[in-house]
C-alpha atoms as an extended CHARMM CRD file, in Angstrom:
* protein
*
       274  EXT
         1         1  MET       CA            112.7660000000      101.7660000000       68.6460000000  PROA      1               0.0000000000
         2         2  GLY       CA            109.6850000000      100.7510000000       66.7640000000  PROA      2               0.0000000000
         3         3  SER       CA            110.5950000000      102.9540000000       63.8320000000  PROA      3               0.0000000000
         4         4  THR       CA            114.0360000000      101.3700000000       63.5680000000  PROA      4               0.0000000000
         5         5  LYS       CA            112.5330000000       97.8680000000       63.5020000000  PROA      5               0.0000000000
         6         6  GLU       CA            109.9570000000       98.8850000000       60.9070000000  PROA      6               0.0000000000
         7         7  TYR       CA            112.6570000000      100.4750000000       58.7800000000  PROA      7               0.0000000000
         8         8  TRP       CA            114.8280000000       97.3690000000       59.0180000000  PROA      8               0.0000000000
         9         9  PHE       CA            111.9750000000       95.0140000000       58.1460000000  PROA      9               0.0000000000
        10        10  ASP       CA            111.1580000000       97.1790000000       55.1120000000  PROA      10              0.0000000000
        11        11  HSD       CA            114.8100000000       97.2010000000       54.0810000000  PROA      11              0.0000000000
        12        12  ILE       CA            115.1740000000       93.4140000000       54.3960000000  PROA      12              0.0000000000
        13        13  GLU       CA            111.9760000000       92.8550000000       52.4200000000  PROA      13              0.0000000000
        14        14  ALA       CA            113.1330000000       95.2290000000       49.6690000000  PROA      14              0.0000000000
        15        15  GLN       CA            116.5370000000       93.5140000000       49.4860000000  PROA      15              0.0000000000
        16        16  LYS       CA            114.9790000000       90.0520000000       49.2430000000  PROA      16              0.0000000000
        17        17  ASN       CA            112.6010000000       91.1870000000       46.5150000000  PROA      17              0.0000000000
        18        18  TYR       CA            115.4590000000       92.7800000000       44.5850000000  PROA      18              0.0000000000
        19        19  ARG       CA            117.5610000000       89.6220000000       44.9150000000  PROA      19              0.0000000000
        20        20  LEU       CA            114.6600000000       87.3880000000       43.8260000000  PROA      20              0.0000000000
        21        21  ALA       CA            113.8640000000       89.5920000000       40.8180000000  PROA      21              0.0000000000
        22        22  ASN       CA            117.4930000000       89.3750000000       39.6680000000  PROA      22              0.0000000000
        23        23  LEU       CA            117.4900000000       85.5910000000       40.0370000000  PROA      23              0.0000000000
        24        24  LEU       CA            114.3130000000       85.3340000000       37.9820000000  PROA      24              0.0000000000
        25        25  GLY       CA            115.6070000000       87.7020000000       35.3060000000  PROA      25              0.0000000000
        26        26  ILE       CA            112.8920000000       90.3360000000       35.7310000000  PROA      26              0.0000000000
        27        27  THR       CA            112.7120000000       93.7790000000       37.3230000000  PROA      27              0.0000000000
        28        28  SER       CA            111.4730000000       94.5360000000       40.8350000000  PROA      28              0.0000000000
        29        29  ASP       CA            108.4780000000       96.3290000000       39.3060000000  PROA      29              0.0000000000
        30        30  GLU       CA            107.5950000000       93.2320000000       37.2720000000  PROA      30              0.0000000000
        31        31  LEU       CA            107.9530000000       91.0510000000       40.3600000000  PROA      31              0.0000000000
        32        32  ASP       CA            105.4380000000       93.2940000000       42.1570000000  PROA      32              0.0000000000
        33        33  GLN       CA            102.9340000000       92.6850000000       39.3550000000  PROA      33              0.0000000000
        34        34  ILE       CA            102.8040000000       88.9000000000       39.6420000000  PROA      34              0.0000000000
        35        35  VAL       CA            101.4810000000       86.4980000000       42.2950000000  PROA      35              0.0000000000
        36        36  TYR       CA            103.8740000000       83.9480000000       43.7850000000  PROA      36              0.0000000000
        37        37  GLU       CA            104.6510000000       81.9930000000       46.9470000000  PROA      37              0.0000000000
        38        38  ILE       CA            108.0240000000       80.7890000000       48.2430000000  PROA      38              0.0000000000
        39        39  ASP       CA            108.1830000000       77.4470000000       50.0530000000  PROA      39              0.0000000000
        40        40  GLY       CA            111.1410000000       75.5570000000       51.4660000000  PROA      40              0.0000000000
        41        41  ASP       CA            112.0220000000       72.2010000000       49.9160000000  PROA      41              0.0000000000
        42        42  TYR       CA            112.9420000000       69.9860000000       52.8870000000  PROA      42              0.0000000000
        43        43  SER       CA            114.0900000000       66.3930000000       53.2820000000  PROA      43              0.0000000000
        44        44  ASN       CA            112.3100000000       64.0210000000       55.6700000000  PROA      44              0.0000000000
        45        45  ASP       CA            114.9700000000       64.8960000000       58.2560000000  PROA      45              0.0000000000
        46        46  GLY       CA            114.2770000000       68.6090000000       57.9460000000  PROA      46              0.0000000000
        47        47  LEU       CA            117.3310000000       69.4200000000       55.8090000000  PROA      47              0.0000000000
        48        48  LEU       CA            116.7070000000       72.4010000000       53.5300000000  PROA      48              0.0000000000
        49        49  TYR       CA            117.4270000000       71.4260000000       49.9340000000  PROA      49              0.0000000000
        50        50  GLY       CA            116.3450000000       74.7480000000       48.4610000000  PROA      50              0.0000000000
        51        51  TYR       CA            113.3320000000       76.9330000000       47.7350000000  PROA      51              0.0000000000
        52        52  ILE       CA            110.3950000000       76.5540000000       45.3470000000  PROA      52              0.0000000000
        53        53  VAL       CA            108.9300000000       79.7460000000       43.8910000000  PROA      53              0.0000000000
        54        54  GLN       CA            105.3630000000       78.8200000000       42.8670000000  PROA      54              0.0000000000
        55        55  PHE       CA            103.5690000000       81.2470000000       40.5430000000  PROA      55              0.0000000000
        56        56  GLY       CA             99.8450000000       81.9140000000       40.2310000000  PROA      56              0.0000000000
        57        57  ASP       CA             97.8830000000       80.8560000000       37.1440000000  PROA      57              0.0000000000
        58        58  ASP       CA             96.6550000000       84.3300000000       36.1930000000  PROA      58              0.0000000000
        59        59  ASN       CA             99.9730000000       86.1640000000       35.9810000000  PROA      59              0.0000000000
        60        60  ASP       CA            100.8440000000       88.3890000000       33.0110000000  PROA      60              0.0000000000
        61        61  PRO       CA            102.1850000000       86.0270000000       30.2720000000  PROA      61              0.0000000000
        62        62  SER       CA            104.5810000000       88.7050000000       28.9910000000  PROA      62              0.0000000000
        63        63  ILE       CA            106.3160000000       88.7610000000       32.3860000000  PROA      63              0.0000000000
        64        64  MET       CA            106.1830000000       85.0050000000       32.9120000000  PROA      64              0.0000000000
        65        65  LYS       CA            107.9860000000       84.2620000000       29.6500000000  PROA      65              0.0000000000
        66        66  LYS       CA            110.9820000000       86.3150000000       30.8480000000  PROA      66              0.0000000000
        67        67  ILE       CA            111.4770000000       84.2040000000       33.9830000000  PROA      67              0.0000000000
        68        68  ASN       CA            114.6740000000       82.1590000000       34.1160000000  PROA      68              0.0000000000
        69        69  GLY       CA            114.4110000000       78.4500000000       34.8960000000  PROA      69              0.0000000000
        70        70  LEU       CA            110.6190000000       78.3010000000       34.7650000000  PROA      70              0.0000000000
        71        71  THR       CA            109.5300000000       74.6470000000       35.0240000000  PROA      71              0.0000000000
        72        72  SER       CA            106.1710000000       73.4090000000       33.7140000000  PROA      72              0.0000000000
        73        73  GLY       CA            105.1910000000       77.0470000000       33.3720000000  PROA      73              0.0000000000
        74        74  SER       CA            104.4770000000       77.2780000000       37.0970000000  PROA      74              0.0000000000
        75        75  TYR       CA            107.5530000000       77.1730000000       39.3670000000  PROA      75              0.0000000000
        76        76  VAL       CA            111.2720000000       77.8480000000       39.7300000000  PROA      76              0.0000000000
        77        77  SER       CA            113.6930000000       75.9340000000       41.9700000000  PROA      77              0.0000000000
        78        78  LEU       CA            116.3950000000       77.8970000000       43.8100000000  PROA      78              0.0000000000
        79        79  SER       CA            119.3420000000       76.7810000000       45.9150000000  PROA      79              0.0000000000
        80        80  PRO       CA            119.4190000000       77.9700000000       49.5610000000  PROA      80              0.0000000000
        81        81  TRP       CA            122.4940000000       80.1380000000       49.0000000000  PROA      81              0.0000000000
        82        82  GLU       CA            120.8460000000       81.9380000000       46.0850000000  PROA      82              0.0000000000
        83        83  LEU       CA            118.0320000000       83.3940000000       48.1590000000  PROA      83              0.0000000000
        84        84  ASP       CA            119.5800000000       83.6010000000       51.6240000000  PROA      84              0.0000000000
        85        85  ASN       CA            122.0710000000       86.2160000000       52.7950000000  PROA      85              0.0000000000
        86        86  PRO       CA            123.6500000000       85.0250000000       56.0960000000  PROA      86              0.0000000000
        87        87  GLU       CA            125.4630000000       88.3130000000       56.7610000000  PROA      87              0.0000000000
        88        88  GLU       CA            122.2880000000       90.3250000000       56.2820000000  PROA      88              0.0000000000
        89        89  ASP       CA            120.2990000000       87.9110000000       58.4660000000  PROA      89              0.0000000000
        90        90  GLU       CA            122.8960000000       88.2250000000       61.2350000000  PROA      90              0.0000000000
        91        91  LEU       CA            122.9000000000       92.0200000000       61.0330000000  PROA      91              0.0000000000
        92        92  GLU       CA            119.1050000000       91.9810000000       61.1320000000  PROA      92              0.0000000000
        93        93  TRP       CA            119.2380000000       90.0720000000       64.4470000000  PROA      93              0.0000000000
        94        94  GLU       CA            121.7420000000       92.5090000000       65.9000000000  PROA      94              0.0000000000
        95        95  VAL       CA            119.6650000000       95.5670000000       65.0010000000  PROA      95              0.0000000000
        96        96  ILE       CA            116.3050000000       94.1860000000       66.1430000000  PROA      96              0.0000000000
        97        97  HSD       CA            116.9500000000       91.9480000000       69.1780000000  PROA      97              0.0000000000
        98        98  SER       CA            117.9170000000       93.1820000000       72.6400000000  PROA      98              0.0000000000
        99        99  GLU       CA            118.6900000000       89.8340000000       74.3420000000  PROA      99              0.0000000000
       100       100  GLN       CA            122.4650000000       90.2250000000       74.1850000000  PROA      100             0.0000000000
       101       101  LEU       CA            123.1470000000       89.2610000000       77.8120000000  PROA      101             0.0000000000
       102       102  GLU       CA            120.7470000000       86.3160000000       77.6200000000  PROA      102             0.0000000000
       103       103  MET       CA            122.5370000000       85.0040000000       74.5300000000  PROA      103             0.0000000000
       104       104  PHE       CA            125.9340000000       85.5140000000       76.1820000000  PROA      104             0.0000000000
       105       105  ASN       CA            124.8810000000       83.5490000000       79.2680000000  PROA      105             0.0000000000
       106       106  LYS       CA            123.5700000000       80.7040000000       77.0850000000  PROA      106             0.0000000000
       107       107  GLN       CA            126.9370000000       80.4990000000       75.3700000000  PROA      107             0.0000000000
       108       108  LEU       CA            128.7770000000       80.0860000000       78.6900000000  PROA      108             0.0000000000
       109       109  VAL       CA            126.3110000000       78.2730000000       80.9410000000  PROA      109             0.0000000000
       110       110  GLU       CA            127.6140000000       74.7410000000       80.3430000000  PROA      110             0.0000000000
       111       111  LEU       CA            131.3370000000       75.5220000000       80.4080000000  PROA      111             0.0000000000
       112       112  PRO       CA            131.9320000000       75.1040000000       84.1780000000  PROA      112             0.0000000000
       113       113  GLU       CA            130.4890000000       71.5690000000       83.9450000000  PROA      113             0.0000000000
       114       114  ILE       CA            132.5680000000       70.7920000000       80.8610000000  PROA      114             0.0000000000
       115       115  LEU       CA            135.6820000000       71.8820000000       82.7570000000  PROA      115             0.0000000000
       116       116  LYS       CA            134.9820000000       69.2070000000       85.3770000000  PROA      116             0.0000000000
       117       117  ILE       CA            135.2700000000       66.3730000000       82.8590000000  PROA      117             0.0000000000
       118       118  GLU       CA            138.2910000000       64.1110000000       83.4100000000  PROA      118             0.0000000000
       119       119  ILE       CA            140.2680000000       63.3580000000       80.2240000000  PROA      119             0.0000000000
       120       120  THR       CA            143.8600000000       62.5480000000       79.2630000000  PROA      120             0.0000000000
       121       121  ASP       CA            146.4890000000       65.2850000000       79.4880000000  PROA      121             0.0000000000
       122       122  SER       CA            146.9910000000       65.4000000000       75.7100000000  PROA      122             0.0000000000
       123       123  ALA       CA            143.2700000000       65.6940000000       75.0490000000  PROA      123             0.0000000000
       124       124  GLU       CA            142.8870000000       68.2680000000       77.8250000000  PROA      124             0.0000000000
       125       125  PHE       CA            145.1530000000       70.7630000000       76.0790000000  PROA      125             0.0000000000
       126       126  SER       CA            143.0520000000       70.6490000000       72.9040000000  PROA      126             0.0000000000
       127       127  LEU       CA            139.8500000000       71.0170000000       74.9270000000  PROA      127             0.0000000000
       128       128  LEU       CA            141.1620000000       74.0300000000       76.8540000000  PROA      128             0.0000000000
       129       129  VAL       CA            142.3440000000       75.6900000000       73.6260000000  PROA      129             0.0000000000
       130       130  MET       CA            138.8870000000       75.3630000000       72.0980000000  PROA      130             0.0000000000
       131       131  LEU       CA            137.1300000000       76.5650000000       75.2540000000  PROA      131             0.0000000000
       132       132  HSD       CA            139.3720000000       79.6140000000       75.6180000000  PROA      132             0.0000000000
       133       133  ALA       CA            138.5850000000       80.6670000000       72.0400000000  PROA      133             0.0000000000
       134       134  HSD       CA            134.8720000000       80.0690000000       72.6730000000  PROA      134             0.0000000000
       135       135  ILE       CA            134.7940000000       82.2210000000       75.8200000000  PROA      135             0.0000000000
       136       136  VAL       CA            136.5450000000       85.1960000000       74.2410000000  PROA      136             0.0000000000
       137       137  SER       CA            134.4380000000       84.9030000000       71.0640000000  PROA      137             0.0000000000
       138       138  ALA       CA            131.2610000000       84.9290000000       73.1690000000  PROA      138             0.0000000000
       139       139  LEU       CA            132.3350000000       88.1520000000       74.8830000000  PROA      139             0.0000000000
       140       140  GLU       CA            133.3200000000       89.7360000000       71.5620000000  PROA      140             0.0000000000
       141       141  HSD       CA            129.8820000000       88.8740000000       70.1910000000  PROA      141             0.0000000000
       142       142  PHE       CA            128.2390000000       90.4060000000       73.2660000000  PROA      142             0.0000000000
       143       143  LEU       CA            130.2740000000       93.6210000000       72.9290000000  PROA      143             0.0000000000
       144       144  ALA       CA            129.4770000000       93.8980000000       69.2180000000  PROA      144             0.0000000000
       145       145  THR       CA            125.7530000000       93.1370000000       69.3960000000  PROA      145             0.0000000000
       146       146  THR       CA            125.1820000000       95.3270000000       72.4470000000  PROA      146             0.0000000000
       147       147  PHE       CA            126.8950000000       98.2840000000       70.7930000000  PROA      147             0.0000000000
       148       148  ILE       CA            125.1560000000       97.8230000000       67.4360000000  PROA      148             0.0000000000
       149       149  TYR       CA            121.7020000000       97.4040000000       68.9850000000  PROA      149             0.0000000000
       150       150  ARG       CA            121.9810000000      100.4100000000       71.3060000000  PROA      150             0.0000000000
       151       151  VAL       CA            123.4300000000      102.7620000000       68.6910000000  PROA      151             0.0000000000
       152       152  THR       CA            121.1320000000      101.8710000000       65.7990000000  PROA      152             0.0000000000
       153       153  ASN       CA            118.0470000000      102.1380000000       68.0050000000  PROA      153             0.0000000000
       154       154  SER       CA            118.8560000000      105.6040000000       69.3100000000  PROA      154             0.0000000000
       155       155  ASP       CA            119.0580000000      108.8000000000       67.2530000000  PROA      155             0.0000000000
       156       156  LYS       CA            121.1040000000      110.3730000000       70.0410000000  PROA      156             0.0000000000
       157       157  LEU       CA            123.6850000000      107.5870000000       70.0990000000  PROA      157             0.0000000000
       158       158  THR       CA            123.7990000000      107.3750000000       66.3100000000  PROA      158             0.0000000000
       159       159  ARG       CA            124.6850000000      111.0470000000       66.1800000000  PROA      159             0.0000000000
       160       160  LYS       CA            127.2370000000      110.5650000000       68.9620000000  PROA      160             0.0000000000
       161       161  LEU       CA            128.9600000000      107.8350000000       66.9640000000  PROA      161             0.0000000000
       162       162  ILE       CA            129.0730000000      109.9770000000       63.8280000000  PROA      162             0.0000000000
       163       163  GLU       CA            130.5060000000      112.9220000000       65.7740000000  PROA      163             0.0000000000
       164       164  THR       CA            133.1040000000      110.9490000000       67.7630000000  PROA      164             0.0000000000
       165       165  ASP       CA            134.2870000000      108.2240000000       65.3910000000  PROA      165             0.0000000000
       166       166  PRO       CA            137.0630000000      109.7780000000       63.2590000000  PROA      166             0.0000000000
       167       167  LYS       CA            136.8570000000      107.1800000000       60.4780000000  PROA      167             0.0000000000
       168       168  PHE       CA            133.0780000000      107.3500000000       60.1210000000  PROA      168             0.0000000000
       169       169  GLY       CA            132.9580000000      111.1230000000       60.5770000000  PROA      169             0.0000000000
       170       170  SER       CA            135.5120000000      111.7120000000       57.8250000000  PROA      170             0.0000000000
       171       171  ARG       CA            133.4930000000      109.8980000000       55.1630000000  PROA      171             0.0000000000
       172       172  LYS       CA            132.7670000000      112.0820000000       52.1290000000  PROA      172             0.0000000000
       173       173  PHE       CA            129.3870000000      112.1590000000       50.3720000000  PROA      173             0.0000000000
       174       174  THR       CA            128.4170000000      113.7790000000       47.0950000000  PROA      174             0.0000000000
       175       175  VAL       CA            125.4260000000      116.1110000000       47.0200000000  PROA      175             0.0000000000
       176       176  ASN       CA            123.3650000000      113.3690000000       45.3490000000  PROA      176             0.0000000000
       177       177  GLU       CA            124.2460000000      110.9330000000       48.1260000000  PROA      177             0.0000000000
       178       178  ILE       CA            123.3490000000      113.2270000000       51.0250000000  PROA      178             0.0000000000
       179       179  TYR       CA            119.6020000000      112.6080000000       50.8520000000  PROA      179             0.0000000000
       180       180  ALA       CA            120.0320000000      108.8700000000       50.3650000000  PROA      180             0.0000000000
       181       181  GLN       CA            122.4080000000      108.6650000000       53.3300000000  PROA      181             0.0000000000
       182       182  HSD       CA            120.0270000000      110.6940000000       55.4700000000  PROA      182             0.0000000000
       183       183  SER       CA            117.2030000000      108.1830000000       54.9580000000  PROA      183             0.0000000000
       184       184  ASN       CA            119.4950000000      105.1340000000       55.2090000000  PROA      184             0.0000000000
       185       185  ILE       CA            121.7260000000      106.3140000000       58.0470000000  PROA      185             0.0000000000
       186       186  LYS       CA            120.7150000000      103.4870000000       60.4100000000  PROA      186             0.0000000000
       187       187  LEU       CA            121.6780000000      100.8860000000       57.8130000000  PROA      187             0.0000000000
       188       188  THR       CA            124.9090000000      102.7190000000       57.0260000000  PROA      188             0.0000000000
       189       189  VAL       CA            125.8340000000      102.8420000000       60.7190000000  PROA      189             0.0000000000
       190       190  ALA       CA            124.8860000000       99.1960000000       61.3370000000  PROA      190             0.0000000000
       191       191  THR       CA            126.9360000000       97.9990000000       58.3640000000  PROA      191             0.0000000000
       192       192  TYR       CA            129.9060000000      100.1240000000       59.4130000000  PROA      192             0.0000000000
       193       193  LEU       CA            129.8130000000       98.7690000000       62.9710000000  PROA      193             0.0000000000
       194       194  LYS       CA            129.4240000000       95.1920000000       61.7240000000  PROA      194             0.0000000000
       195       195  ASN       CA            132.7150000000       95.5200000000       59.8560000000  PROA      195             0.0000000000
       196       196  ILE       CA            134.6210000000       96.6730000000       62.9510000000  PROA      196             0.0000000000
       197       197  ILE       CA            136.7710000000       93.9520000000       64.5000000000  PROA      197             0.0000000000
       198       198  PHE       CA            135.3600000000       93.8090000000       68.0320000000  PROA      198             0.0000000000
       199       199  HSD       CA            138.3070000000       91.8810000000       69.4480000000  PROA      199             0.0000000000
       200       200  ASP       CA            140.5120000000       94.9330000000       68.8820000000  PROA      200             0.0000000000
       201       201  MET       CA            140.1760000000       96.4150000000       72.3630000000  PROA      201             0.0000000000
       202       202  ARG       CA            142.2030000000       99.4550000000       71.3110000000  PROA      202             0.0000000000
       203       203  LYS       CA            139.1780000000      100.4580000000       69.2100000000  PROA      203             0.0000000000
       204       204  VAL       CA            136.3250000000       98.9690000000       71.2140000000  PROA      204             0.0000000000
       205       205  LYS       CA            137.2310000000      100.3180000000       74.6610000000  PROA      205             0.0000000000
       206       206  PRO       CA            137.2750000000      104.0230000000       73.6070000000  PROA      206             0.0000000000
       207       207  MET       CA            134.1420000000      103.5540000000       71.4700000000  PROA      207             0.0000000000
       208       208  TYR       CA            132.2290000000      102.3750000000       74.5200000000  PROA      208             0.0000000000
       209       209  VAL       CA            133.4830000000      105.3910000000       76.4710000000  PROA      209             0.0000000000
       210       210  GLU       CA            132.7440000000      107.9900000000       73.7910000000  PROA      210             0.0000000000
       211       211  VAL       CA            129.3880000000      106.6810000000       72.5650000000  PROA      211             0.0000000000
       212       212  LEU       CA            127.8740000000      104.6500000000       75.4200000000  PROA      212             0.0000000000
       213       213  SER       CA            129.6400000000      106.5510000000       78.2220000000  PROA      213             0.0000000000
       214       214  TYR       CA            130.9090000000      103.3020000000       79.7350000000  PROA      214             0.0000000000
       215       215  ASP       CA            134.5260000000      102.7980000000       80.8020000000  PROA      215             0.0000000000
       216       216  PHE       CA            135.6900000000       99.1600000000       80.9940000000  PROA      216             0.0000000000
       217       217  GLY       CA            138.2450000000      100.1170000000       83.6210000000  PROA      217             0.0000000000
       218       218  ASP       CA            141.2970000000       97.8750000000       83.9750000000  PROA      218             0.0000000000
       219       219  VAL       CA            140.7510000000       95.0170000000       81.5300000000  PROA      219             0.0000000000
       220       220  SER       CA            144.3640000000       93.9900000000       81.0680000000  PROA      220             0.0000000000
       221       221  TRP       CA            143.1050000000       90.4330000000       81.6070000000  PROA      221             0.0000000000
       222       222  LEU       CA            140.9350000000       90.7950000000       78.4990000000  PROA      222             0.0000000000
       223       223  PHE       CA            143.7700000000       92.1470000000       76.3520000000  PROA      223             0.0000000000
       224       224  LYS       CA            145.8630000000       89.1200000000       77.3480000000  PROA      224             0.0000000000
       225       225  ALA       CA            142.9640000000       86.7350000000       76.7170000000  PROA      225             0.0000000000
       226       226  VAL       CA            142.4640000000       88.1620000000       73.2110000000  PROA      226             0.0000000000
       227       227  VAL       CA            146.1540000000       87.6040000000       72.3850000000  PROA      227             0.0000000000
       228       228  VAL       CA            145.9240000000       84.0010000000       73.5860000000  PROA      228             0.0000000000
       229       229  ARG       CA            142.7040000000       83.5440000000       71.6330000000  PROA      229             0.0000000000
       230       230  HSD       CA            144.5630000000       84.5150000000       68.4560000000  PROA      230             0.0000000000
       231       231  ASP       CA            147.0770000000       81.7120000000       69.0550000000  PROA      231             0.0000000000
       232       232  CYS       CA            144.2230000000       79.3110000000       69.8340000000  PROA      232             0.0000000000
       233       233  VAL       CA            142.3560000000       80.0920000000       66.6230000000  PROA      233             0.0000000000
       234       234  HSD       CA            145.2200000000       80.5320000000       64.1690000000  PROA      234             0.0000000000
       235       235  ARG       CA            147.7930000000       78.0530000000       65.5000000000  PROA      235             0.0000000000
       236       236  ALA       CA            145.6250000000       75.6330000000       67.5220000000  PROA      236             0.0000000000
       237       237  GLY       CA            147.1130000000       76.7730000000       70.8270000000  PROA      237             0.0000000000
       238       238  TYR       CA            150.7400000000       77.4770000000       69.9260000000  PROA      238             0.0000000000
       239       239  ASP       CA            152.4990000000       80.8470000000       69.7840000000  PROA      239             0.0000000000
       240       240  LYS       CA            154.8250000000       82.0890000000       67.0260000000  PROA      240             0.0000000000
       241       241  GLN       CA            157.7740000000       80.3600000000       68.6500000000  PROA      241             0.0000000000
       242       242  GLY       CA            155.9470000000       77.0250000000       68.6310000000  PROA      242             0.0000000000
       243       243  SER       CA            155.4050000000       76.9340000000       72.3960000000  PROA      243             0.0000000000
       244       244  PRO       CA            151.9970000000       75.9040000000       73.7910000000  PROA      244             0.0000000000
       245       245  VAL       CA            149.9350000000       78.7220000000       75.2780000000  PROA      245             0.0000000000
       246       246  LEU       CA            149.4950000000       78.7100000000       79.0390000000  PROA      246             0.0000000000
       247       247  ILE       CA            145.8830000000       77.7040000000       79.6990000000  PROA      247             0.0000000000
       248       248  SER       CA            144.4750000000       75.7590000000       82.6160000000  PROA      248             0.0000000000
       249       249  ARG       CA            141.0760000000       74.8630000000       83.9930000000  PROA      249             0.0000000000
       250       250  GLU       CA            141.6260000000       77.4560000000       86.6950000000  PROA      250             0.0000000000
       251       251  SER       CA            142.5080000000       80.1910000000       84.1860000000  PROA      251             0.0000000000
       252       252  LEU       CA            139.3720000000       79.4280000000       82.1510000000  PROA      252             0.0000000000
       253       253  ASN       CA            137.1030000000       79.5380000000       85.1970000000  PROA      253             0.0000000000
       254       254  GLU       CA            138.6520000000       82.8900000000       86.1030000000  PROA      254             0.0000000000
       255       255  LEU       CA            138.1760000000       84.1210000000       82.5230000000  PROA      255             0.0000000000
       256       256  ILE       CA            134.5130000000       83.0540000000       82.5810000000  PROA      256             0.0000000000
       257       257  ASN       CA            133.9320000000       84.9740000000       85.8080000000  PROA      257             0.0000000000
       258       258  ASN       CA            135.6990000000       88.0900000000       84.5210000000  PROA      258             0.0000000000
       259       259  CYS       CA            133.7470000000       88.0250000000       81.2460000000  PROA      259             0.0000000000
       260       260  ARG       CA            130.4260000000       87.5450000000       83.0310000000  PROA      260             0.0000000000
       261       261  ASP       CA            131.1970000000       90.3680000000       85.4450000000  PROA      261             0.0000000000
       262       262  LEU       CA            132.0560000000       92.7720000000       82.6040000000  PROA      262             0.0000000000
       263       263  ALA       CA            129.0160000000       91.7710000000       80.5140000000  PROA      263             0.0000000000
       264       264  GLU       CA            126.6100000000       92.1700000000       83.4460000000  PROA      264             0.0000000000
       265       265  LYS       CA            127.9860000000       95.6070000000       84.3150000000  PROA      265             0.0000000000
       266       266  ILE       CA            127.7120000000       96.7540000000       80.7060000000  PROA      266             0.0000000000
       267       267  ASP       CA            124.1560000000       95.4260000000       80.4500000000  PROA      267             0.0000000000
       268       268  ILE       CA            123.0760000000       97.2760000000       83.6170000000  PROA      268             0.0000000000
       269       269  HSD       CA            124.6010000000      100.4820000000       82.2710000000  PROA      269             0.0000000000
       270       270  VAL       CA            123.0580000000      100.3500000000       78.7930000000  PROA      270             0.0000000000
       271       271  GLN       CA            119.5850000000       99.5900000000       80.1690000000  PROA      271             0.0000000000
       272       272  ASP       CA            119.5220000000      103.1650000000       81.4900000000  PROA      272             0.0000000000
       273       273  LEU       CA            120.4660000000      104.6950000000       78.1220000000  PROA      273             0.0000000000
       274       274  GLU       CA            117.9090000000      106.1840000000       75.7460000000  PROA      274             0.0000000000
C-alpha cells in the first residue's frame, strides 16, 4: 500500500507543478529552476481569497521575465480555482484513505435524533425528502470509496478488475501507450472507477461480486431507495406523475438500519482482502 500512496503523492505533486507552470507561462523545467513559496491569502474570518506565489530574490532573470502577472518583480496572485482541482483532491482522498466506514457513520450518526424533531406536516415532507437523499448518497459514497481504495491499493484486485470488467478490459492502447499505461495503471483505474455511477446497482452489485468477492444478497430495498432518491433529488420528492414519494420517519429509520448493516458487512469482508 505504501507504494501506491507514494505514487499518488508524486502524481499529485507533478500535476500541481504542471498546472502552476502553465499559469505562470513557463515550462515545468523552468519552474524547477527557480525558488518560490505558495501561501494562502485569507480574510480575518479564515475565508480563502486566493494564493500568493512569492519568488526568491536570486532567481534566473531570464525565467522571471517570462512570468505572467508578476507584481513588483516578486510575487503573483492566483485565484483559488486556478490552483485547486477539487476532483483530483477528492480522488486523492479515495485512493489514500481507508476510513470509509468511519466517514459513513459520521454522515448518519445524527439522523435518528433529527427524525425525532417535531415540525409541521408540510415542513416534514421537505425534511424527509432531503434526509432520504442524504442517506442513499452516503451509502453510494461508501460503496464507491471502499471499492476504489481496495482495488487501487492491491495489484491482485487491480488485475481482477481489468480481467472482469468488459468496458475497461476492451480498451485499446497503441504500442506507444502501453508503457505509459503500465506505469500509470493505478491512476487509470482510479479515474475509471471515479467516473462510474455508483448508484447504478446493476453495475455496482456484480462488480463487488467479481472483484471483491462480496455478494450483496437481496438488496431490493436498496434498488427501491435509489429510485426514490432520484425523485427526491431531481423533482424535490415528486415522481413523474406529480405524486409525492412515499417517505415516512419509520421508512427512513429502516433505511438507515439497512444501510448500516450492509456497510458494516462489506467493511468486515474487505478487511480480510489483500
